[in-house]
C-alpha positions in Angstrom: 0.0 0.0 0.0 1.3 3.4 -0.9 1.4 6.3 1.5 -1.3 9.0 1.0 0.1 11.9 -0.9 -0.2 14.3 2.1 2.3 12.0 4.0 4.8 11.2 1.2 7.2 13.7 2.8 7.9 11.0 5.4 9.8 8.9 2.8 12.5 11.6 2.6 13.0 11.7 6.4 16.5 10.4 7.4 15.3 9.1 10.7 14.4 8.1 13.4 15.0 4.4 12.8 11.6 3.4 14.2 9.9 5.7 11.7 11.8 4.2 8.9 11.0 0.7 10.1 7.3 1.5 10.5 7.2 2.9 6.9 8.6 -0.5 5.6 5.5 -2.3 7.0 3.0 0.4 6.0 -0.2 -1.2 4.6 0.2 -4.6 6.3 -3.3 -5.8 7.1 -4.9 -8.6 9.1 -6.8 -11.3 7.3 -10.6 -11.0 7.9 -12.3 -14.0 9.4 -10.5 -17.2 10.5 -7.3 -16.7 8.5 -4.2 -15.0 9.7 -1.7 -12.8 7.8 1.5 -14.8 8.1 3.6 -11.5 8.2 1.9 -10.4 11.4 2.1 -13.8 13.0 5.9 -13.9 12.0 6.4 -10.6 13.9 5.5 -12.5 17.1 8.2 -15.1 16.3 10.7 -12.3 15.4 10.1 -10.5 18.7 10.0 -13.7 20.8 6.3 -13.2 21.6 4.9 -16.3 19.8 3.7 -18.0 23.0 1.4 -15.0 23.7 0.4 -14.0 20.2 -0.9 -16.5 17.6 -3.7 -14.9 15.5 -4.1 -11.5 13.8 -7.6 -11.3 15.2 -5.9 -10.5 18.6 -5.2 -6.8 19.0 -1.7 -6.2 17.5 -0.8 -2.5 17.8 1.7 -3.5 20.5 3.1 -6.2 18.3 3.6 -3.8 15.4 5.4 -1.4 17.7 7.5 -4.2 19.1 8.7 -5.5 15.7 9.6 -1.9 14.6 11.4 -1.1 17.9 13.4 -4.4 17.7 14.4 -3.8 14.1 15.5 -0.3 15.1 17.6 -1.7 17.9 15.5 -0.4 20.8 14.8 -2.2 24.1 11.2 -3.4 24.3 9.0 -2.6 27.4 7.9 -5.5 29.5 5.0 -7.4 27.8 4.9 -5.1 24.7 1.7 -6.7 23.5 -0.2 -4.7 26.1 -0.4 -1.2 24.6 -0.4 0.6 28.0 3.0 -1.0 28.8 4.5 1.2 26.2 4.1 4.0 28.7 7.4 2.7 30.2 9.3 2.6 26.9 12.3 5.0 26.4 11.9 8.1 28.5 9.1 10.4 29.4 8.5 13.5 27.3 7.2 16.6 29.0 7.6 19.2 26.3 5.4 17.8 23.6 5.6 15.0 21.1 8.1 15.1 18.3 8.7 13.0 15.2 9.3 9.4 16.1 7.9 9.5 19.6 5.7 6.8 20.9 2.1 7.9 21.7 0.1 5.7 24.1 -3.7 6.2 24.2 -6.3 5.0 26.6 -9.5 3.4 25.3 -12.4 1.4 26.8 -10.9 -2.0 27.7 -7.3 -1.1 27.2 -5.0 1.1 25.2 -3.4 1.8 21.8 0.2 2.6 20.8 1.4 4.4 17.7 4.2 6.6 16.4 3.9 10.4 16.2 4.4 11.8 12.8 2.7 15.1 13.3 -0.2 17.0 14.8 -2.8 19.6 14.1 -4.7 21.7 16.7 -6.9 18.9 17.9 -5.3 15.6 16.9 -2.0 13.7 16.6 -1.3 12.1 13.3 -0.3 8.5 14.2 1.5 5.8 12.3 0.6 2.5 13.9 -0.6 -1.1 13.6 -4.1 -2.4 14.0 -5.7 1.0 13.1 -8.8 -0.3 11.3 -6.9 -3.6 11.0 -4.0 -2.1 9.1 -0.7 -0.4 9.5 -1.6 3.1 8.5 -1.7 6.8 9.5 -4.7 8.1 11.3 -5.7 11.2 13.4 -6.4 10.6 17.1 -7.7 13.2 19.5 -4.9 14.8 21.7 -7.2 14.6 24.8 -7.0 10.7 24.7 -3.2 10.5 25.0 -2.0 8.7 28.1 1.8 8.9 27.7 4.3 10.4 25.3 7.6 8.5 25.3 10.8 9.2 23.3 13.1 6.3 22.3 16.5 6.3 24.0 19.0 7.6 21.4 22.7 7.4 21.5 22.6 10.3 19.0 19.1 11.7 18.6 18.4 12.3 14.9 18.5 16.0 13.9 15.0 15.7 12.4 13.3 14.8 15.7 11.0 17.8 15.8 7.4 19.0 16.2 5.6 18.6 12.9 2.4 20.7 12.2 0.0 19.2 9.6 -3.3 20.2 8.1 -6.3 18.8 10.0 -7.5 16.8 6.9 -9.2 13.5 7.3 -11.5 11.8 9.7 -10.7 11.4 13.3 -10.1 7.7 14.0 -11.1 5.8 17.2 -11.1 2.2 15.9 -8.1 0.4 17.3 -9.0 -3.2 17.7 
């Protein structure tokens, strides 16, 4: 799946590594019904989570974040399949989200984890897995954010910055 035109600028970003890794899996989708996308199930093996994750019908935003973080050389939080556990990843951000930060959202029955790629006045633009059953970019209300976490960098990429985007598109709330 190709990035929407309004987000194609991401392809020219030199980092952070987690952003680059998430872009590589953009468009990966679960299989409806009883089938499983073998790519998503393989992520569980790659991250050592195959005992706890077997079917793409199980919420997989944490799994997508885990495979991206592992490929980028980052240490995973304990039990990364639980989205709210990503509130312990990297280090706490107090001065606002920036490109490549992890955003953790609360929702009824749990949480959601995604990567910050930008914001408008009301929403964060989030690159994540299991957003309408796909790895894609959606807008999520800022008032739902539970935690903002920055990966631990040896050398923080120079392009880690606030990104202001047009408030185009629907606001998404479907995460599982």
